[in-house]
N, C-alpha and C positions, 0 to 999 in steps of 0.2 A: 277423657284426655288420655292419649297413649302413654305408656310407660317410657321413661327415659332409658334407652338401651345403653347409653354411655355412663350412666350413674355408677359411681364407685365411691365408697367412703371407708377409710381406715383411720387409725389413730395418727397416721403420718401424712395422709394426703386425701383430698377429695376431688372428684371429677364429675361434671355433669354437662349436659348441653346448655350453652348460654341461651338465656331468654332474650327477647328484644329489649327488655328493660336493662339487663346486664350489659348488652352491647352498647346501649345509650350511655350508661354510667361509666363505661371504660373508655369512651372516645378521647378523653384528655390524658389518659395514662401514657407513660413513656413506652417507646417501642424498642424491642430487642430483636435483633436478627442474627442468625448464625447459620452458616453453610458448612461448618466443620463436620466431619463424620462423627467425631467424638467430642463431647464437651462435658467437663466435670466442674461441679460447683458445690460448695458447702453453704447451706442456707442457715445463717445465724439469726435471721428474722423471718417471720411468717410472710409469705408472698402469694399473691393471686395473679393469675394471668389468663388472658383470652387468646387462644390460638387462632391467628388470622390466616396463616398459610403454613404448609409443610407437614411433615409426619416424623414422629420420633418415638422411640421406646425409652422410657426413663427407668433406669435401674437404681433403686434406692439402696442405701447402706444396709438396710434390713434384709436385702436379697429379693424383695418384691420388685416386680416389673409392671409398669403401667404404660400403655400406649396413649399418645395424644395426637389428635387430628383437628383440622380446622373446625371451629365451632365449639370446641371443648373449653370449659371454664374450669381451671384447676387451682387448688390452694395447697401449698406445701407448708408443713409446720416447721418451726425453727429446730435446729439441731440435726438436720438430715443432710447427709452427703448424697449427691446424685451424680450419676453418669448418664448423659444423654447420648443415645445412639441415633443419630439423625440420618434418616433415609431420604428426605426431601428438605431443602433449606427452610428453616423455621423463621416465622415472623409472629411475634406475640406482643400484645399490650400487657404491661405488668405494673403492679403496685405493691411495694412493701407496706405492711399494715401499720407501721409507725410513721408513715410518710404523710404529714399534714399538708405538704405542698400540693399534693394531688387534690385533696379536699378543697383547698383554697382556689385552685384553678377551676375545679368543677363548679364552685359557687359563683365565680366570675362569669363562667360560660352560661349559667342558668339565670343570672340576674337580668331583669329587664333593662334594655338600653335607655339611656336618657333621651327624652323626647322634648323638643321645644314646641310650644304652642303659640301661634300668632294670636294676639289679643286685639 
């Protein structure tokens, strides 16, 4: 199996190419879109997101910079401030890790539908 050229892991953030299983699991996640050239956010909770469209360079409060492209699956640890430098409008599916609503929605989507049988 070829190496994941997008793989990156630090104490603050991880990034890798999303697998088909990851794409399936994120289908019910909330969608975030942003076309602003600069977007700043302070992450008080751990968040994961799948980049659906767009390109950005994320500058972390540590000074590290990480680029994100379509197909990337990224997790940002809590307590990090980031400044997004967006070169193409972004669209991400995201989930905060303390969000049980997402897990409940996913369970509903994967449960078999009720079927009635003629007798």
